[in-house]
FIPAZA-459933 format. One line per 3 residues: number of its first residue (from 1); their letters; for each residue x, y, z of C-alpha. Coordinates in nm, 3 decimals. Each point is the difference from the previous one (the first is absolute). Example, Ala and Ser with C-alpha at 12.3 -4.5 7.8 and 13.67 -1.06 7.14 Angstrom:
BEGIN
1 = AS = 1.230:-0.450:0.780 | 0.137:0.344:-0.066
REM end
This chain:
BEGIN
1 = MSE = 2.301:1.392:-0.407 | 0.131:0.000:-0.371 | -0.160:0.206:-0.290
4 = LYE = -0.080:-0.352:-0.136 | -0.307:-0.024:0.258 | -0.048:0.360:0.105
7 = DKE = -0.365:0.040:-0.163 | -0.095:-0.366:0.081 | -0.212:-0.186:0.295
10 = RYL = 0.073:-0.305:0.134 | -0.289:-0.258:-0.042 | -0.004:-0.327:0.194
13 = VYR = -0.123:-0.280:-0.236 | -0.144:-0.285:0.172 | -0.180:-0.327:-0.141
16 = IKD = -0.374:-0.127:0.027 | -0.047:-0.335:-0.139 | 0.164:0.055:-0.356
19 = ELY = -0.048:0.379:-0.010 | 0.220:0.315:0.079 | -0.116:0.252:0.191
22 = ASP = 0.199:0.324:0.102 | -0.048:0.297:0.243 | 0.228:0.257:0.099
25 = LLD = 0.239:-0.130:0.251 | -0.030:0.284:0.255 | -0.365:-0.093:0.050
28 = FKE = 0.137:-0.305:0.221 | 0.170:-0.011:0.314 | 0.140:-0.315:-0.011
31 = VIE = -0.056:-0.375:-0.153 | -0.037:-0.289:0.249 | -0.060:-0.357:-0.017
34 = YIK = -0.375:-0.120:0.020 | -0.143:0.019:0.330 | -0.325:-0.221:0.046
37 = PKL = -0.269:0.272:0.101 | -0.288:-0.040:0.245 | -0.313:-0.008:-0.132
40 = VPN = -0.266:0.258:0.059 | -0.355:-0.107:-0.080 | -0.226:0.141:-0.236
43 = MPS = 0.258:0.185:-0.235 | 0.056:-0.047:-0.368 | 0.205:-0.291:-0.133
46 = CFS = 0.278:0.206:-0.088 | 0.029:0.175:0.343 | 0.232:-0.326:0.148
49 = GMI = -0.006:0.154:0.369 | 0.239:0.145:0.256 | 0.355:-0.061:0.086
52 = NLR = 0.204:0.153:0.263 | 0.354:0.132:-0.168 | 0.236:0.057:0.305
55 = GLI = -0.280:0.138:0.217 | -0.176:0.199:-0.326 | -0.345:-0.151:-0.046
58 = MGV = -0.089:0.040:-0.368 | -0.286:-0.158:-0.235 | 0.107:-0.218:-0.304
61 = IDL = -0.159:0.028:-0.372 | 0.088:-0.318:-0.196 | 0.074:0.195:-0.344
64 = RLK = -0.028:-0.353:-0.192 | -0.342:-0.026:0.124 | -0.112:0.335:-0.083
67 = LGV = 0.168:-0.047:-0.334 | -0.201:-0.311:-0.081 | 0.274:-0.267:0.078
70 = HEV = -0.120:-0.262:0.172 | 0.263:-0.243:0.022 | 0.205:0.096:0.264
73 = NPL = 0.277:-0.145:0.222 | 0.081:0.187:0.287 | 0.295:-0.180:0.097
76 = KSS = 0.177:0.149:-0.312 | -0.135:0.356:0.042 | 0.148:0.339:0.124
79 = MLI = -0.164:0.302:0.148 | 0.041:0.375:-0.101 | -0.038:0.248:0.281
82 = CET = -0.129:0.305:-0.092 | -0.161:0.320:0.175 | -0.338:0.080:-0.075
85 = EVG = -0.245:0.287:0.093 | -0.111:-0.183:0.319 | 0.303:-0.168:0.104
88 = PLA = 0.244:-0.279:-0.113 | -0.099:-0.300:-0.190 | 0.148:-0.311:-0.141
91 = AVI = -0.081:-0.114:-0.381 | 0.080:-0.358:-0.086 | 0.194:-0.084:-0.331
94 = DKV = 0.169:-0.276:-0.143 | 0.322:0.116:-0.043 | 0.207:0.317:-0.007
97 = EFV = 0.200:0.004:-0.333 | 0.245:0.293:-0.029 | -0.014:0.382:0.028
100 = VYV = -0.005:0.185:-0.367 | 0.067:0.375:-0.086 | -0.297:0.157:-0.162
103 = TPS = -0.053:0.367:-0.142 | -0.354:0.113:-0.078 | 0.026:-0.037:-0.343
106 = DIQ = 0.094:-0.350:0.037 | -0.374:-0.094:0.157 | -0.227:-0.031:-0.280
109 = DLK = -0.360:0.117:0.104 | -0.249:-0.231:-0.156 | -0.376:0.005:0.136
112 = IEG = -0.155:-0.319:0.037 | -0.252:-0.167:0.219 | 0.109:-0.273:0.218
115 = KVQ = 0.009:-0.147:0.339 | 0.244:0.287:0.126 | -0.209:0.334:0.074
118 = IDC = 0.083:0.240:-0.298 | 0.113:0.265:0.225 | 0.246:-0.232:0.175
121 = LKG = 0.192:-0.134:-0.345 | 0.259:0.258:-0.114 | 0.077:-0.185:-0.289
124 = FLQ = 0.237:-0.226:-0.169 | 0.376:-0.046:-0.029 | 0.161:-0.193:-0.252
127 = HQD = 0.340:-0.120:0.174 | 0.224:-0.249:-0.207 | -0.237:-0.287:-0.109
130 = NLI = -0.268:0.094:0.266 | -0.319:0.196:-0.003 | -0.026:0.155:0.353
133 = TII = -0.333:0.123:0.151 | 0.044:0.296:0.198 | -0.210:0.025:0.285
136 = DIK = -0.034:0.302:0.264 | 0.063:-0.272:0.318 | -0.128:0.287:0.254
139 = KFV = -0.323:0.085:-0.175 | -0.094:-0.355:-0.082 | 0.066:-0.158:0.373
142 = SSI = -0.181:0.316:0.150 | -0.309:-0.040:-0.249 | -0.006:-0.373:0.124
145 = ENK = 0.041:0.094:0.371 | -0.251:0.291:0.008 | -0.248:-0.224:-0.191
148 = SFV = 0.042:-0.301:0.253 | -0.069:0.248:0.305 | -0.314:0.149:-0.197
151 = EQE = -0.109:-0.369:-0.094 | 0.067:-0.101:0.404 | -0.200:0.288:0.121
154 = KAA = -0.295:-0.141:-0.218 | 0.038:-0.314:0.138 | -0.046:0.116:0.359
REM end
């Protein structure tokens, strides 16, 4: 790797409605086209169901719904596959945009309250004319998945 990128980490930038989000590229196993999930009863609305990806059954979290975007078009969606504490999980987004190289000093750590759990929010990145929200995707989807299983057990 050239000296230009030695101290930089690659982040995958993806779009949810009009907003840009980014997470470390190595947190993702792959990006796939949207697969319609099989619904699972008594789960939170952001837990879309289960899919079979090449023989591997995994849960699907719709990040758009978790982030408060209720106008979703699954036909124009992608899925980010990431490994969590309890196994692989698919996260539904609108579109993958690009990969950006980031140094830790590029990320501005702002303490705010919002729809993203604060421990999952790593900060913000100014890239060209865009302000990008940096999310710890593994922690974010794991917290949703763990909460979903707890809520399912309470309902049983």
